[in-house]
PDB file with one MODEL, atoms N, CA, C and O in Angstrom:
MODEL        1
ATOM      1  N   MET A   1      98.746  71.076 107.849  1.00  0.00           N
ATOM      2  CA  MET A   1      98.416  70.408 106.812  1.00  0.00           C
ATOM      3  C   MET A   1      97.588  71.310 105.619  1.00  0.00           C
ATOM      4  O   MET A   1      97.762  71.144 104.412  1.00  0.00           O
ATOM      5  N   LYS A   2      96.798  72.142 106.129  1.00  0.00           N
ATOM      6  CA  LYS A   2      96.307  72.903 105.332  1.00  0.00           C
ATOM      7  C   LYS A   2      97.246  73.843 104.444  1.00  0.00           C
ATOM      8  O   LYS A   2      96.928  74.048 103.272  1.00  0.00           O
ATOM      9  N   LEU A   3      98.295  74.366 104.938  1.00  0.00           N
ATOM     10  CA  LEU A   3      99.427  75.012 104.643  1.00  0.00           C
ATOM     11  C   LEU A   3      99.960  74.349 103.382  1.00  0.00           C
ATOM     12  O   LEU A   3      99.925  74.913 102.288  1.00  0.00           O
ATOM     13  N   ALA A   4     100.468  73.102 103.580  1.00  0.00           N
ATOM     14  CA  ALA A   4     100.904  72.288 102.506  1.00  0.00           C
ATOM     15  C   ALA A   4      99.869  71.868 101.379  1.00  0.00           C
ATOM     16  O   ALA A   4     100.218  71.645 100.220  1.00  0.00           O
ATOM     17  N   LEU A   5      98.864  71.804 101.729  1.00  0.00           N
ATOM     18  CA  LEU A   5      97.552  71.797 100.410  1.00  0.00           C
ATOM     19  C   LEU A   5      97.766  73.032 100.023  1.00  0.00           C
ATOM     20  O   LEU A   5      97.867  72.995  98.797  1.00  0.00           O
ATOM     21  N   SER A   6      97.895  74.143 100.418  1.00  0.00           N
ATOM     22  CA  SER A   6      97.811  75.436  99.575  1.00  0.00           C
ATOM     23  C   SER A   6      98.925  75.382  98.693  1.00  0.00           C
ATOM     24  O   SER A   6      98.767  75.704  97.515  1.00  0.00           O
ATOM     25  N   LEU A   7     100.155  74.972  99.167  1.00  0.00           N
ATOM     26  CA  LEU A   7     101.212  74.952  98.206  1.00  0.00           C
ATOM     27  C   LEU A   7     101.210  74.126  97.198  1.00  0.00           C
ATOM     28  O   LEU A   7     101.801  74.359  96.143  1.00  0.00           O
ATOM     29  N   LEU A   8     100.347  72.780  97.507  1.00  0.00           N
ATOM     30  CA  LEU A   8     100.204  71.946  96.294  1.00  0.00           C
ATOM     31  C   LEU A   8      99.257  72.815  95.360  1.00  0.00           C
ATOM     32  O   LEU A   8      99.604  72.931  94.185  1.00  0.00           O
ATOM     33  N   LEU A   9      98.238  73.356  95.733  1.00  0.00           N
ATOM     34  CA  LEU A   9      97.554  73.616  94.905  1.00  0.00           C
ATOM     35  C   LEU A   9      97.988  74.806  94.046  1.00  0.00           C
ATOM     36  O   LEU A   9      97.717  74.892  92.848  1.00  0.00           O
ATOM     37  N   VAL A  10      98.704  75.750  94.763  1.00  0.00           N
ATOM     38  CA  VAL A  10      99.460  76.766  93.968  1.00  0.00           C
ATOM     39  C   VAL A  10     100.474  76.215  92.817  1.00  0.00           C
ATOM     40  O   VAL A  10     100.531  76.678  91.678  1.00  0.00           O
ATOM     41  N   THR A  11     101.167  75.274  93.261  1.00  0.00           N
ATOM     42  CA  THR A  11     101.927  74.499  92.306  1.00  0.00           C
ATOM     43  C   THR A  11     101.485  73.885  91.135  1.00  0.00           C
ATOM     44  O   THR A  11     102.062  73.873  90.048  1.00  0.00           O
ATOM     45  N   LEU A  12     100.174  73.261  91.505  1.00  0.00           N
ATOM     46  CA  LEU A  12      99.389  72.679  90.509  1.00  0.00           C
ATOM     47  C   LEU A  12      98.998  73.807  89.486  1.00  0.00           C
ATOM     48  O   LEU A  12      99.179  73.614  88.284  1.00  0.00           O
ATOM     49  N   ALA A  13      98.467  74.976  89.950  1.00  0.00           N
ATOM     50  CA  ALA A  13      98.075  76.145  89.161  1.00  0.00           C
ATOM     51  C   ALA A  13      99.057  76.790  88.460  1.00  0.00           C
ATOM     52  O   ALA A  13      98.752  77.312  87.388  1.00  0.00           O
ATOM     53  N   LEU A  14     100.294  76.856  88.909  1.00  0.00           N
ATOM     54  CA  LEU A  14     101.195  77.525  88.251  1.00  0.00           C
ATOM     55  C   LEU A  14     101.837  76.661  86.951  1.00  0.00           C
ATOM     56  O   LEU A  14     102.072  77.076  85.816  1.00  0.00           O
ATOM     57  N   CYS A  15     102.045  75.272  87.535  1.00  0.00           N
ATOM     58  CA  CYS A  15     102.687  74.377  86.546  1.00  0.00           C
ATOM     59  C   CYS A  15     101.824  73.736  85.419  1.00  0.00           C
ATOM     60  O   CYS A  15     102.302  73.395  84.337  1.00  0.00           O
ATOM     61  N   CYS A  16     100.579  73.606  85.745  1.00  0.00           N
ATOM     62  CA  CYS A  16      99.502  73.074  84.611  1.00  0.00           C
ATOM     63  C   CYS A  16      98.591  74.046  84.043  1.00  0.00           C
ATOM     64  O   CYS A  16      97.480  73.677  83.661  1.00  0.00           O
ATOM     65  N   SER A  17      99.004  75.403  83.943  1.00  0.00           N
ATOM     66  CA  SER A  17      98.029  76.277  83.280  1.00  0.00           C
ATOM     67  C   SER A  17      98.426  76.121  81.681  1.00  0.00           C
ATOM     68  O   SER A  17      99.491  75.728  81.204  1.00  0.00           O
ATOM     69  N   ASP A  18      97.386  76.498  81.100  1.00  0.00           N
ATOM     70  CA  ASP A  18      97.753  76.451  79.570  1.00  0.00           C
ATOM     71  C   ASP A  18      98.724  77.253  79.046  1.00  0.00           C
ATOM     72  O   ASP A  18      99.464  76.847  78.150  1.00  0.00           O
ATOM     73  N   ALA A  19      98.817  78.638  79.634  1.00  0.00           N
ATOM     74  CA  ALA A  19      99.828  79.531  79.361  1.00  0.00           C
ATOM     75  C   ALA A  19     101.037  79.186  79.320  1.00  0.00           C
ATOM     76  O   ALA A  19     101.804  79.507  78.413  1.00  0.00           O
ATOM     77  N   ASN A  20     101.370  78.411  80.421  1.00  0.00           N
ATOM     78  CA  ASN A  20     102.985  78.175  80.643  1.00  0.00           C
ATOM     79  C   ASN A  20     103.048  77.042  81.505  1.00  0.00           C
ATOM     80  O   ASN A  20     102.916  77.110  82.727  1.00  0.00           O
ATOM     81  N   ALA A  21     103.297  75.762  80.709  1.00  0.00           N
ATOM     82  CA  ALA A  21     103.266  74.436  81.666  1.00  0.00           C
ATOM     83  C   ALA A  21     104.648  74.155  82.262  1.00  0.00           C
ATOM     84  O   ALA A  21     104.843  73.146  82.941  1.00  0.00           O
ATOM     85  N   LYS A  22     105.667  75.111  81.989  1.00  0.00           N
ATOM     86  CA  LYS A  22     107.041  74.839  82.436  1.00  0.00           C
ATOM     87  C   LYS A  22     107.127  75.432  83.779  1.00  0.00           C
ATOM     88  O   LYS A  22     106.556  76.501  83.996  1.00  0.00           O
ATOM     89  N   THR A  23     107.783  74.835  84.687  1.00  0.00           N
ATOM     90  CA  THR A  23     107.966  75.675  86.100  1.00  0.00           C
ATOM     91  C   THR A  23     109.293  76.404  86.036  1.00  0.00           C
ATOM     92  O   THR A  23     110.244  75.991  85.371  1.00  0.00           O
ATOM     93  N   CYS A  24     109.305  77.398  86.688  1.00  0.00           N
ATOM     94  CA  CYS A  24     110.523  78.083  86.960  1.00  0.00           C
ATOM     95  C   CYS A  24     111.315  77.501  87.908  1.00  0.00           C
ATOM     96  O   CYS A  24     110.791  77.125  88.957  1.00  0.00           O
ATOM     97  N   PRO A  25     112.671  77.341  87.693  1.00  0.00           N
ATOM     98  CA  PRO A  25     113.580  76.798  88.663  1.00  0.00           C
ATOM     99  C   PRO A  25     113.407  77.414  89.929  1.00  0.00           C
ATOM    100  O   PRO A  25     113.405  76.642  90.887  1.00  0.00           O
ATOM    101  N   ALA A  26     113.255  78.677  90.167  1.00  0.00           N
ATOM    102  CA  ALA A  26     113.371  79.626  91.171  1.00  0.00           C
ATOM    103  C   ALA A  26     112.008  79.015  92.090  1.00  0.00           C
ATOM    104  O   ALA A  26     112.024  78.880  93.313  1.00  0.00           O
ATOM    105  N   LEU A  27     111.124  78.767  91.406  1.00  0.00           N
ATOM    106  CA  LEU A  27     109.642  78.289  92.197  1.00  0.00           C
ATOM    107  C   LEU A  27     109.996  76.919  92.625  1.00  0.00           C
ATOM    108  O   LEU A  27     109.577  76.694  93.760  1.00  0.00           O
ATOM    109  N   GLN A  28     110.641  75.914  92.077  1.00  0.00           N
ATOM    110  CA  GLN A  28     110.993  74.754  92.536  1.00  0.00           C
ATOM    111  C   GLN A  28     112.010  74.798  93.587  1.00  0.00           C
ATOM    112  O   GLN A  28     111.926  74.021  94.538  1.00  0.00           O
ATOM    113  N   ASN A  29     112.915  75.600  93.498  1.00  0.00           N
ATOM    114  CA  ASN A  29     113.979  75.880  94.652  1.00  0.00           C
ATOM    115  C   ASN A  29     113.214  76.275  95.890  1.00  0.00           C
ATOM    116  O   ASN A  29     113.400  75.589  96.896  1.00  0.00           O
ATOM    117  N   GLU A  30     112.273  77.419  95.956  1.00  0.00           N
ATOM    118  CA  GLU A  30     111.753  77.848  97.034  1.00  0.00           C
ATOM    119  C   GLU A  30     110.639  76.891  97.529  1.00  0.00           C
ATOM    120  O   GLU A  30     110.496  76.756  98.744  1.00  0.00           O
ATOM    121  N   ALA A  31     109.835  76.212  96.659  1.00  0.00           N
ATOM    122  CA  ALA A  31     108.874  75.128  97.380  1.00  0.00           C
ATOM    123  C   ALA A  31     109.823  74.019  98.167  1.00  0.00           C
ATOM    124  O   ALA A  31     109.525  73.606  99.287  1.00  0.00           O
ATOM    125  N   ARG A  32     110.958  73.605  97.473  1.00  0.00           N
ATOM    126  CA  ARG A  32     111.748  72.732  98.150  1.00  0.00           C
ATOM    127  C   ARG A  32     112.185  73.363  99.685  1.00  0.00           C
ATOM    128  O   ARG A  32     111.838  72.798 100.722  1.00  0.00           O
ATOM    129  N   ALA A  33     112.908  74.478  99.672  1.00  0.00           N
ATOM    130  CA  ALA A  33     113.212  75.083 100.871  1.00  0.00           C
ATOM    131  C   ALA A  33     112.158  75.442 101.711  1.00  0.00           C
ATOM    132  O   ALA A  33     112.405  75.453 102.917  1.00  0.00           O
ATOM    133  N   PHE A  34     111.042  75.738 101.336  1.00  0.00           N
ATOM    134  CA  PHE A  34     109.864  76.190 102.121  1.00  0.00           C
ATOM    135  C   PHE A  34     109.552  74.826 102.814  1.00  0.00           C
ATOM    136  O   PHE A  34     109.173  74.871 103.984  1.00  0.00           O
ATOM    137  N   LEU A  35     109.680  73.589 102.180  1.00  0.00           N
ATOM    138  CA  LEU A  35     109.412  72.437 102.923  1.00  0.00           C
ATOM    139  C   LEU A  35     110.541  71.525 103.769  1.00  0.00           C
ATOM    140  O   LEU A  35     110.364  70.867 104.794  1.00  0.00           O
ATOM    141  N   LEU A  36     111.571  71.689 103.103  1.00  0.00           N
ATOM    142  CA  LEU A  36     112.793  70.907 103.881  1.00  0.00           C
ATOM    143  C   LEU A  36     113.698  71.616 104.429  1.00  0.00           C
ATOM    144  O   LEU A  36     114.224  71.080 105.404  1.00  0.00           O
ATOM    145  N   ASP A  37     114.165  72.893 104.079  1.00  0.00           N
ATOM    146  CA  ASP A  37     115.344  73.586 104.521  1.00  0.00           C
ATOM    147  C   ASP A  37     115.095  74.182 105.956  1.00  0.00           C
ATOM    148  O   ASP A  37     113.941  74.472 106.273  1.00  0.00           O
ATOM    149  N   ILE A  38     116.039  74.359 106.754  1.00  0.00           N
ATOM    150  CA  ILE A  38     115.877  75.137 107.953  1.00  0.00           C
ATOM    151  C   ILE A  38     115.723  76.566 107.519  1.00  0.00           C
ATOM    152  O   ILE A  38     116.005  77.057 106.426  1.00  0.00           O
ATOM    153  N   LYS A  39     115.128  77.242 108.784  1.00  0.00           N
ATOM    154  CA  LYS A  39     114.679  78.640 108.490  1.00  0.00           C
ATOM    155  C   LYS A  39     115.655  79.506 107.943  1.00  0.00           C
ATOM    156  O   LYS A  39     115.435  80.195 106.946  1.00  0.00           O
ATOM    157  N   PRO A  40     116.887  79.494 108.654  1.00  0.00           N
ATOM    158  CA  PRO A  40     117.918  80.778 108.164  1.00  0.00           C
ATOM    159  C   PRO A  40     118.377  80.383 106.811  1.00  0.00           C
ATOM    160  O   PRO A  40     118.823  81.359 106.208  1.00  0.00           O
ATOM    161  N   LEU A  41     118.425  79.127 106.034  1.00  0.00           N
ATOM    162  CA  LEU A  41     118.603  78.789 104.792  1.00  0.00           C
ATOM    163  C   LEU A  41     117.441  79.437 103.932  1.00  0.00           C
ATOM    164  O   LEU A  41     117.562  80.211 102.981  1.00  0.00           O
ATOM    165  N   PHE A  42     116.249  78.914 104.520  1.00  0.00           N
ATOM    166  CA  PHE A  42     115.034  79.510 103.486  1.00  0.00           C
ATOM    167  C   PHE A  42     114.924  81.029 103.524  1.00  0.00           C
ATOM    168  O   PHE A  42     114.655  81.618 102.477  1.00  0.00           O
ATOM    169  N   HIS A  43     115.117  81.718 104.677  1.00  0.00           N
ATOM    170  CA  HIS A  43     115.161  83.004 104.757  1.00  0.00           C
ATOM    171  C   HIS A  43     116.071  83.622 103.715  1.00  0.00           C
ATOM    172  O   HIS A  43     115.651  84.570 103.052  1.00  0.00           O
ATOM    173  N   SER A  44     117.370  83.112 103.521  1.00  0.00           N
ATOM    174  CA  SER A  44     118.353  83.700 102.492  1.00  0.00           C
ATOM    175  C   SER A  44     117.815  83.452 101.101  1.00  0.00           C
ATOM    176  O   SER A  44     118.030  84.284 100.220  1.00  0.00           O
ATOM    177  N   ILE A  45     117.141  82.374 100.861  1.00  0.00           N
ATOM    178  CA  ILE A  45     116.488  82.144  99.529  1.00  0.00           C
ATOM    179  C   ILE A  45     115.267  82.977  99.357  1.00  0.00           C
ATOM    180  O   ILE A  45     115.062  83.433  98.232  1.00  0.00           O
ATOM    181  N   LEU A  46     114.574  83.195 100.151  1.00  0.00           N
ATOM    182  CA  LEU A  46     113.529  84.166 100.250  1.00  0.00           C
ATOM    183  C   LEU A  46     113.966  85.761  99.924  1.00  0.00           C
ATOM    184  O   LEU A  46     113.375  86.540  99.176  1.00  0.00           O
ATOM    185  N   LYS A  47     114.968  85.964 100.575  1.00  0.00           N
ATOM    186  CA  LYS A  47     115.636  87.451 100.264  1.00  0.00           C
ATOM    187  C   LYS A  47     115.949  87.764  98.788  1.00  0.00           C
ATOM    188  O   LYS A  47     116.036  88.909  98.343  1.00  0.00           O
ATOM    189  N   THR A  48     116.111  86.629  98.071  1.00  0.00           N
ATOM    190  CA  THR A  48     116.393  86.870  96.682  1.00  0.00           C
ATOM    191  C   THR A  48     115.402  87.456  95.864  1.00  0.00           C
ATOM    192  O   THR A  48     115.708  87.967  94.787  1.00  0.00           O
ATOM    193  N   PHE A  49     114.054  87.423  96.349  1.00  0.00           N
ATOM    194  CA  PHE A  49     112.819  87.831  95.843  1.00  0.00           C
ATOM    195  C   PHE A  49     112.562  89.310  96.186  1.00  0.00           C
ATOM    196  O   PHE A  49     112.465  89.569  97.385  1.00  0.00           O
ATOM    197  N   PRO A  50     112.446  90.248  95.360  1.00  0.00           N
ATOM    198  CA  PRO A  50     112.034  91.617  95.893  1.00  0.00           C
ATOM    199  C   PRO A  50     110.611  91.611  96.494  1.00  0.00           C
ATOM    200  O   PRO A  50     109.692  91.333  95.724  1.00  0.00           O
ATOM    201  N   ALA A  51     110.353  91.863  97.677  1.00  0.00           N
ATOM    202  CA  ALA A  51     108.930  91.879  98.293  1.00  0.00           C
ATOM    203  C   ALA A  51     109.030  92.930  99.542  1.00  0.00           C
ATOM    204  O   ALA A  51     110.092  93.227 100.088  1.00  0.00           O
ATOM    205  N   PRO A  52     107.862  93.394  99.868  1.00  0.00           N
ATOM    206  CA  PRO A  52     107.868  94.383 101.098  1.00  0.00           C
ATOM    207  C   PRO A  52     108.229  93.320 102.277  1.00  0.00           C
ATOM    208  O   PRO A  52     108.033  92.106 102.209  1.00  0.00           O
ATOM    209  N   GLU A  53     108.861  94.108 103.494  1.00  0.00           N
ATOM    210  CA  GLU A  53     109.394  93.239 104.409  1.00  0.00           C
ATOM    211  C   GLU A  53     108.095  92.701 105.366  1.00  0.00           C
ATOM    212  O   GLU A  53     108.438  91.847 106.183  1.00  0.00           O
ATOM    213  N   PRO A  54     106.925  93.003 105.385  1.00  0.00           N
ATOM    214  CA  PRO A  54     105.764  92.190 105.894  1.00  0.00           C
ATOM    215  C   PRO A  54     105.671  90.906 105.298  1.00  0.00           C
ATOM    216  O   PRO A  54     105.470  89.863 105.919  1.00  0.00           O
ATOM    217  N   ALA A  55     105.830  91.023 104.027  1.00  0.00           N
ATOM    218  CA  ALA A  55     105.666  89.576 103.212  1.00  0.00           C
ATOM    219  C   ALA A  55     106.730  88.580 103.585  1.00  0.00           C
ATOM    220  O   ALA A  55     106.465  87.378 103.629  1.00  0.00           O
ATOM    221  N   TYR A  56     108.011  89.084 103.874  1.00  0.00           N
ATOM    222  CA  TYR A  56     109.065  88.085 104.509  1.00  0.00           C
ATOM    223  C   TYR A  56     108.501  87.624 105.754  1.00  0.00           C
ATOM    224  O   TYR A  56     108.239  86.432 105.912  1.00  0.00           O
ATOM    225  N   HIS A  57     108.284  88.541 106.701  1.00  0.00           N
ATOM    226  CA  HIS A  57     107.782  88.032 108.046  1.00  0.00           C
ATOM    227  C   HIS A  57     106.586  87.099 108.117  1.00  0.00           C
ATOM    228  O   HIS A  57     106.519  86.123 108.865  1.00  0.00           O
ATOM    229  N   SER A  58     105.663  87.489 107.278  1.00  0.00           N
ATOM    230  CA  SER A  58     104.568  86.613 107.280  1.00  0.00           C
ATOM    231  C   SER A  58     104.697  85.009 106.479  1.00  0.00           C
ATOM    232  O   SER A  58     103.973  84.039 106.701  1.00  0.00           O
ATOM    233  N   THR A  59     105.794  85.091 105.546  1.00  0.00           N
ATOM    234  CA  THR A  59     106.143  83.841 105.056  1.00  0.00           C
ATOM    235  C   THR A  59     106.828  83.025 106.081  1.00  0.00           C
ATOM    236  O   THR A  59     106.567  81.834 106.246  1.00  0.00           O
ATOM    237  N   MET A  60     107.747  83.707 106.800  1.00  0.00           N
ATOM    238  CA  MET A  60     108.600  83.031 107.839  1.00  0.00           C
ATOM    239  C   MET A  60     107.619  82.550 108.987  1.00  0.00           C
ATOM    240  O   MET A  60     107.958  81.537 109.598  1.00  0.00           O
ATOM    241  N   ALA A  61     106.537  83.124 109.310  1.00  0.00           N
ATOM    242  CA  ALA A  61     105.475  82.796 110.169  1.00  0.00           C
ATOM    243  C   ALA A  61     104.805  81.367 109.747  1.00  0.00           C
ATOM    244  O   ALA A  61     104.428  80.508 110.544  1.00  0.00           O
ATOM    245  N   VAL A  62     104.736  81.294 108.294  1.00  0.00           N
ATOM    246  CA  VAL A  62     103.958  80.067 107.902  1.00  0.00           C
ATOM    247  C   VAL A  62     105.091  78.899 107.877  1.00  0.00           C
ATOM    248  O   VAL A  62     104.934  77.706 108.134  1.00  0.00           O
ATOM    249  N   LYS A  63     106.223  79.554 107.512  1.00  0.00           N
ATOM    250  CA  LYS A  63     107.417  78.449 107.547  1.00  0.00           C
ATOM    251  C   LYS A  63     107.505  77.805 108.973  1.00  0.00           C
ATOM    252  O   LYS A  63     107.862  76.637 109.122  1.00  0.00           O
ATOM    253  N   TYR A  64     107.212  78.501 109.855  1.00  0.00           N
ATOM    254  CA  TYR A  64     107.458  78.238 111.377  1.00  0.00           C
ATOM    255  C   TYR A  64     106.173  77.216 111.425  1.00  0.00           C
ATOM    256  O   TYR A  64     106.422  76.125 111.939  1.00  0.00           O
ATOM    257  N   CYS A  65     105.021  77.395 111.022  1.00  0.00           N
ATOM    258  CA  CYS A  65     104.075  76.375 111.092  1.00  0.00           C
ATOM    259  C   CYS A  65     104.327  75.081 110.425  1.00  0.00           C
ATOM    260  O   CYS A  65     104.180  74.051 111.082  1.00  0.00           O
ATOM    261  N   VAL A  66     104.695  75.026 109.175  1.00  0.00           N
ATOM    262  CA  VAL A  66     105.149  74.002 108.541  1.00  0.00           C
ATOM    263  C   VAL A  66     106.320  73.206 109.159  1.00  0.00           C
ATOM    264  O   VAL A  66     106.410  71.991 108.988  1.00  0.00           O
ATOM    265  N   ASP A  67     107.199  73.902 109.870  1.00  0.00           N
ATOM    266  CA  ASP A  67     108.419  73.219 110.421  1.00  0.00           C
ATOM    267  C   ASP A  67     107.747  72.273 111.660  1.00  0.00           C
ATOM    268  O   ASP A  67     108.364  71.293 112.079  1.00  0.00           O
ATOM    269  N   ARG A  68     106.621  72.602 112.124  1.00  0.00           N
ATOM    270  CA  ARG A  68     106.273  71.765 113.319  1.00  0.00           C
ATOM    271  C   ARG A  68     105.436  70.534 112.841  1.00  0.00           C
ATOM    272  O   ARG A  68     104.698  69.935 113.624  1.00  0.00           O
ATOM    273  N   MET A  69     105.574  70.182 111.545  1.00  0.00           N
ATOM    274  CA  MET A  69     105.186  68.962 110.840  1.00  0.00           C
ATOM    275  C   MET A  69     106.484  68.101 110.947  1.00  0.00           C
ATOM    276  O   MET A  69     107.616  68.583 110.993  1.00  0.00           O
ATOM    277  N   SER A  70     106.229  66.963 110.975  1.00  0.00           N
ATOM    278  CA  SER A  70     107.387  66.012 111.162  1.00  0.00           C
ATOM    279  C   SER A  70     108.165  66.115 109.715  1.00  0.00           C
ATOM    280  O   SER A  70     107.544  66.557 108.748  1.00  0.00           O
ATOM    281  N   PHE A  71     109.291  65.775 109.606  1.00  0.00           N
ATOM    282  CA  PHE A  71     110.107  65.837 108.620  1.00  0.00           C
ATOM    283  C   PHE A  71     109.590  64.840 107.574  1.00  0.00           C
ATOM    284  O   PHE A  71     109.549  65.204 106.399  1.00  0.00           O
ATOM    285  N   SER A  72     109.256  63.799 107.867  1.00  0.00           N
ATOM    286  CA  SER A  72     108.797  62.519 106.961  1.00  0.00           C
ATOM    287  C   SER A  72     107.649  63.216 106.448  1.00  0.00           C
ATOM    288  O   SER A  72     107.651  63.064 105.226  1.00  0.00           O
ATOM    289  N   ASN A  73     106.734  63.865 106.793  1.00  0.00           N
ATOM    290  CA  ASN A  73     105.523  64.304 106.367  1.00  0.00           C
ATOM    291  C   ASN A  73     105.767  65.321 105.290  1.00  0.00           C
ATOM    292  O   ASN A  73     105.226  65.296 104.185  1.00  0.00           O
ATOM    293  N   ARG A  74     106.644  66.234 105.715  1.00  0.00           N
ATOM    294  CA  ARG A  74     107.078  67.414 104.850  1.00  0.00           C
ATOM    295  C   ARG A  74     107.633  66.725 103.630  1.00  0.00           C
ATOM    296  O   ARG A  74     107.307  67.083 102.498  1.00  0.00           O
ATOM    297  N   HIS A  75     108.536  65.662 103.878  1.00  0.00           N
ATOM    298  CA  HIS A  75     109.193  65.275 102.574  1.00  0.00           C
ATOM    299  C   HIS A  75     108.153  64.399 101.751  1.00  0.00           C
ATOM    300  O   HIS A  75     108.391  64.194 100.561  1.00  0.00           O
ATOM    301  N   LYS A  76     106.998  63.870 102.346  1.00  0.00           N
ATOM    302  CA  LYS A  76     105.954  63.177 101.390  1.00  0.00           C
ATOM    303  C   LYS A  76     105.500  64.344 100.635  1.00  0.00           C
ATOM    304  O   LYS A  76     105.599  64.268  99.410  1.00  0.00           O
ATOM    305  N   ILE A  77     104.992  65.473 101.179  1.00  0.00           N
ATOM    306  CA  ILE A  77     104.468  66.451 100.554  1.00  0.00           C
ATOM    307  C   ILE A  77     105.480  66.795  99.478  1.00  0.00           C
ATOM    308  O   ILE A  77     105.120  66.737  98.303  1.00  0.00           O
ATOM    309  N   TYR A  78     106.601  67.114  99.761  1.00  0.00           N
ATOM    310  CA  TYR A  78     107.559  67.537  98.622  1.00  0.00           C
ATOM    311  C   TYR A  78     107.593  66.665  97.619  1.00  0.00           C
ATOM    312  O   TYR A  78     107.792  67.197  96.526  1.00  0.00           O
ATOM    313  N   ASP A  79     107.444  65.288  97.611  1.00  0.00           N
ATOM    314  CA  ASP A  79     107.612  64.233  96.628  1.00  0.00           C
ATOM    315  C   ASP A  79     106.460  64.416  95.939  1.00  0.00           C
ATOM    316  O   ASP A  79     106.592  64.294  94.721  1.00  0.00           O
ATOM    317  N   VAL A  80     105.221  64.704  96.387  1.00  0.00           N
ATOM    318  CA  VAL A  80     104.176  64.801  95.543  1.00  0.00           C
ATOM    319  C   VAL A  80     104.131  66.271  94.788  1.00  0.00           C
ATOM    320  O   VAL A  80     103.499  66.440  93.745  1.00  0.00           O
ATOM    321  N   VAL A  81     104.730  67.100  95.315  1.00  0.00           N
ATOM    322  CA  VAL A  81     105.023  68.476  94.593  1.00  0.00           C
ATOM    323  C   VAL A  81     105.911  68.173  93.344  1.00  0.00           C
ATOM    324  O   VAL A  81     105.623  68.520  92.198  1.00  0.00           O
ATOM    325  N   GLU A  82     106.987  67.507  93.701  1.00  0.00           N
ATOM    326  CA  GLU A  82     108.044  67.420  92.661  1.00  0.00           C
ATOM    327  C   GLU A  82     107.393  66.432  91.567  1.00  0.00           C
ATOM    328  O   GLU A  82     107.669  66.608  90.380  1.00  0.00           O
ATOM    329  N   ALA A  83     106.574  65.448  91.943  1.00  0.00           N
ATOM    330  CA  ALA A  83     106.087  64.701  90.764  1.00  0.00           C
ATOM    331  C   ALA A  83     105.261  65.444  89.948  1.00  0.00           C
ATOM    332  O   ALA A  83     105.229  65.213  88.739  1.00  0.00           O
ATOM    333  N   ILE A  84     104.396  66.559  90.600  1.00  0.00           N
ATOM    334  CA  ILE A  84     103.566  67.288  89.718  1.00  0.00           C
ATOM    335  C   ILE A  84     104.306  68.103  88.995  1.00  0.00           C
ATOM    336  O   ILE A  84     103.946  68.274  87.831  1.00  0.00           O
ATOM    337  N   VAL A  85     105.428  68.759  89.448  1.00  0.00           N
ATOM    338  CA  VAL A  85     106.502  69.457  88.527  1.00  0.00           C
ATOM    339  C   VAL A  85     106.997  68.713  87.566  1.00  0.00           C
ATOM    340  O   VAL A  85     107.002  69.274  86.470  1.00  0.00           O
ATOM    341  N   ASP A  86     107.464  67.522  87.599  1.00  0.00           N
ATOM    342  CA  ASP A  86     107.985  66.662  86.758  1.00  0.00           C
ATOM    343  C   ASP A  86     106.995  66.325  85.540  1.00  0.00           C
ATOM    344  O   ASP A  86     107.342  66.245  84.362  1.00  0.00           O
ATOM    345  N   LYS A  87     105.716  66.145  86.037  1.00  0.00           N
ATOM    346  CA  LYS A  87     104.527  66.087  85.001  1.00  0.00           C
ATOM    347  C   LYS A  87     104.328  67.190  84.286  1.00  0.00           C
ATOM    348  O   LYS A  87     104.086  67.051  83.087  1.00  0.00           O
ATOM    349  N   CYS A  88     104.373  68.182  84.719  1.00  0.00           N
ATOM    350  CA  CYS A  88     104.008  69.589  84.050  1.00  0.00           C
ATOM    351  C   CYS A  88     105.170  69.899  83.013  1.00  0.00           C
ATOM    352  O   CYS A  88     104.964  70.355  81.888  1.00  0.00           O
ATOM    353  N   ASN A  89     106.419  69.592  83.538  1.00  0.00           N
ATOM    354  CA  ASN A  89     107.566  69.806  82.696  1.00  0.00           C
ATOM    355  C   ASN A  89     107.932  68.898  81.358  1.00  0.00           C
ATOM    356  O   ASN A  89     108.762  69.178  80.493  1.00  0.00           O
ATOM    357  N   GLU A  90     107.130  67.805  81.429  1.00  0.00           N
ATOM    358  CA  GLU A  90     107.161  66.837  80.347  1.00  0.00           C
ATOM    359  C   GLU A  90     107.011  67.525  78.960  1.00  0.00           C
ATOM    360  O   GLU A  90     107.016  66.849  77.931  1.00  0.00           O
TER     361      GLU A  90
ENDMDL
END
């Protein structure tokens, strides 16, 4: 649950800052994939971003922990993230 809270806080920080209130569609897609998609699909989305290989491995390790939560709980978290994104994109 702490990981999901971290994602929520990062989403809030990125969407609701004074500098840019619009969220990047890639961030929205990655957040959805992180919470709801299966690991192979999320990995393919993650690989579209240039990052060092250890970053991919550590993100996938966190994804493994998130996937241990029930799908319904992950979907509830995503609904909150989506509501925040919608509010920030108004």
